[in-house]
C-alpha positions in Angstrom: -180.0 15.5 40.1 -177.2 16.3 41.8 -178.6 19.7 44.2 -175.6 22.0 43.3 -174.9 25.0 41.9 -174.5 23.7 37.8 -176.8 21.1 37.9 -179.3 22.7 39.0 -179.0 24.2 35.6 -179.8 21.3 33.8 -182.9 21.5 36.0 -184.3 24.2 33.5 -183.7 23.1 30.1 -184.0 18.9 31.3 -188.1 20.5 32.1 -188.8 21.7 29.6 -188.3 18.8 27.1 -190.1 16.1 28.9 -192.9 18.0 29.7 -194.4 16.6 26.5 -193.5 12.7 28.2 -196.1 11.2 30.5 -196.7 12.0 33.4 -196.2 9.4 35.5 -193.2 10.5 36.6 -190.6 11.9 39.8 -187.6 14.7 40.6 -185.4 13.9 43.2 -182.5 16.4 44.5 -179.7 14.7 45.7 -178.2 17.3 48.3 -174.8 18.1 47.9 -174.4 16.4 45.5 -172.9 17.2 41.3 -173.2 16.1 38.2 -170.6 13.9 37.8 -171.1 12.8 42.2 -173.9 11.2 40.5 -171.2 9.0 38.9 -169.2 7.2 40.5 -170.2 8.9 44.7 -170.6 6.2 46.5 -172.4 8.1 48.8 -174.7 10.3 46.1 -175.4 6.6 44.0 -177.1 4.9 47.0 -179.0 7.4 47.2 -180.7 7.8 43.7 -180.7 4.2 43.9 -182.5 3.9 46.6 -184.8 6.0 45.3 -185.1 5.3 41.6 -185.0 1.1 42.5 -188.3 1.4 43.4 -189.8 3.3 41.4 -188.7 1.3 37.4 -189.7 -1.9 39.3 -193.1 -0.1 40.3 -193.3 1.0 36.2 -191.7 -2.4 35.1 -193.2 -5.3 36.7 -196.9 -4.9 35.4 
């Protein structure tokens, strides 16, 4: 999730929808990024992938 104000508003909406989902989850805020930066902002995407890849590797390889 991007750390800028527009994206932070999405956090409250997302949080209410994920409460019933698995408890095995993680939230990572990419400071300085907005929603669109997470599509093609190389610096921001690299940070997100550095967190997502190990998370999914650990959970999908079991």
